[in-house]
C-alpha positions in Angstrom: -15.6 2.7 -0.1 -12.2 2.0 0.9 -10.6 -0.8 1.3 -7.4 -1.1 3.1 -5.7 -4.7 2.7 -2.7 -3.3 6.4 -5.3 -2.7 9.7 -3.1 -0.4 11.6 -3.9 0.1 14.9 -4.0 3.3 16.9 -1.2 2.0 19.0 1.0 1.6 15.8 0.1 4.9 14.9 1.0 6.3 17.8 4.5 4.9 17.6 4.9 5.7 14.3 4.5 9.3 15.5 6.5 8.8 17.8 9.8 7.3 16.6 9.7 10.1 13.6 9.6 12.4 16.4 12.1 10.0 17.5 14.3 10.3 14.3 13.7 13.7 13.9 15.3 14.8 16.7 18.7 12.5 15.8 17.7 9.4 17.2 19.6 6.5 15.4 17.7 3.5 16.5 14.4 5.1 16.0 15.5 4.8 12.7 15.7 1.1 12.8 12.8 0.6 14.9 10.8 2.5 12.2 12.2 -0.2 9.8 11.1 -3.0 12.0 7.6 -1.5 12.8 6.5 0.1 8.7 8.8 -1.7 6.6 6.4 -4.8 5.5 4.2 -2.3 4.9 6.4 -0.4 3.0 7.5 -3.0 0.7 4.0 -3.4 -0.4 3.8 -0.1 -1.5 7.0 0.3 -3.5 6.0 -3.5 -4.7 2.1 -2.1 -5.8 4.0 0.3 -7.7 6.8 -1.1 -9.5 5.8 -4.8 -9.4 9.1 -6.3 -9.5 10.7 -7.5 -6.0 14.5 -6.1 -6.3 12.9 -2.3 -7.5 10.7 -2.7 -4.6 13.2 -3.3 -2.4 15.8 -0.8 -3.4 12.9 1.8 -3.3 12.5 0.9 0.5 16.2 1.6 0.8 15.3 5.4 -1.0 12.5 5.9 0.7 14.3 5.5 4.3 16.7 7.5 3.4 14.3 10.2 2.9 12.5 9.9 6.0 15.7 10.1 7.8 16.7 13.2 5.6 13.4 15.3 6.1 12.2 14.2 9.1 12.2 17.7 10.4 9.1 18.8 7.8 7.3 15.8 9.8 5.1 18.1 12.3 2.7 15.3 13.3 -0.6 14.4 12.1 -0.7 11.3 10.7 3.6 9.7 10.2 2.1 6.7 8.7 0.2 8.2 5.7 3.4 10.4 5.3 6.2 7.7 5.1 3.5 5.5 2.6 2.9 9.0 0.7 7.6 9.2 0.9 7.2 5.3 -0.5 4.7 6.2 -3.0 6.5 8.7 -4.4 9.9 7.4 -4.6 8.3 4.6 -6.6 6.6 6.8 -8.6 9.6 8.5 -9.6 11.6 5.6 -10.2 9.8 3.8 -12.8 8.9 7.3 -14.3 12.5 7.6 -15.0 13.6 3.8 -15.5 9.9 4.2 -17.8 9.3 0.8 -15.8 6.1 -0.7 -16.4 5.6 -5.1 -16.0 2.6 -6.5 -15.5 1.5 -7.2 -11.8 0.4 -10.6 -9.8 -1.8 -8.6 -7.6 -2.2 -12.1 -6.2 1.3 -12.1 -4.3 0.6 -9.2 -2.5 -1.1 -10.5 0.0 2.1 -12.7 0.9 4.4 -9.7 1.5 4.6 -10.1 5.8 6.6 -11.8 7.6 4.7 -14.5 10.4 4.8 -12.0 13.4 2.5 -9.1 11.1 -0.3 -9.3 13.1 -2.6 -6.9 10.2 -2.1 -9.9 8.0 -3.9 -12.2 10.6 -6.9 -10.2 11.9 -10.5 -11.3 10.5 -11.1 -8.3 9.1 -8.1 -8.9 6.8 -9.1 -12.0 6.5 -12.2 -11.4 4.9 -11.1 -8.7 2.8 -8.6 -11.4 1.4 -11.2 -13.4 0.7 -13.8 -11.3 -0.6 -10.6 -9.9 -3.7 -10.0 -13.1 -4.4 -13.8 -13.6 -5.6 -13.3 -10.4 -8.4 -11.5 -11.5 -11.5 -7.6 -10.8 -12.0 -8.2 -7.5 -14.0 -11.2 -6.6 -10.9 -8.5 -6.9 -8.6 -5.7 -5.3 -10.3 -8.1 -2.2 -10.7 -9.0 -2.0 -7.6 -5.6 -2.6 -6.2 -4.6 0.4 -7.9 -7.9 2.7 -6.8 -7.6 2.0 -3.2 -3.9 1.1 -2.3 -2.3 2.9 -5.0 -4.8 6.0 -5.1 -4.1 6.1 -9.2 -7.2 7.8 -10.6 -9.1 6.1 -13.3 -7.6 8.1 -16.1 -4.2 6.4 -14.8 -5.5 3.4 -14.0 -7.3 2.9 -17.4 -3.7 4.4 -19.3 -1.7 1.1 -16.8 -4.4 -0.9 -18.1 -4.2 0.6 -22.0 -8.4 0.1 -21.5 -10.6 2.9 -22.1 -11.7 5.2 -19.0 -15.2 3.8 -19.5 -13.9 0.5 -19.3 -12.0 1.1 -15.9 -15.0 2.7 -14.4 -17.4 -0.3 -15.4 -14.7 -2.5 -14.1 -14.4 -0.5 -11.0 -17.7 -0.2 -10.5 -18.6 -3.8 -11.1 -15.8 -4.9 -8.4 -16.7 -2.6 -6.0 -20.8 -3.9 -6.2 -19.5 -7.7 -6.1 -17.3 -6.6 -2.5 -19.6 -4.6 -1.0 -21.9 -8.3 -1.4 -19.6 -10.2 -0.4 -18.5 -8.2 2.6 -22.3 -7.5 3.6 -22.6 -11.8 3.7 -19.3 -12.1 5.6 -20.4 -9.3 8.1 -24.4 -11.2 8.3 -23.1 -14.4 9.0 
């Protein structure tokens, strides 16, 4: 069961793909439009890894430079996933090079968007946010790392400084709670 906190529509995916193709063809305005379209989500990815808003903003800026420089390597497909992967890799590289390890406040990730980003206001996102808030802090953190940051159990265990078996138990418990909470919300 994958849980994504940011709902993206098919229209937005298509727009991002179109913008990437325009950037590939030298359209500088398309880069600005990509920023307006996807920077909130990209910042969230960076913040999920960096856990510091200033460092996350640096990663976002570096990611846009990489997108512009490497857009010729985008050959279609899921442009949103492609840019998120660039952000993720940029953040992981920065964190590794600077050996950045800080505590994360997962609750703050729900409030990154401006009021015009409708993905935060969708019914599904509100339901998921409510369900996530019923988890313990450690459960939210583990779910965030697994599903949003796509970390392995081993990586999560290192991040949380816990044994792998404990992390597996935390994730399983959290997933079961989420399944029940989301099932209850869908039947109402």
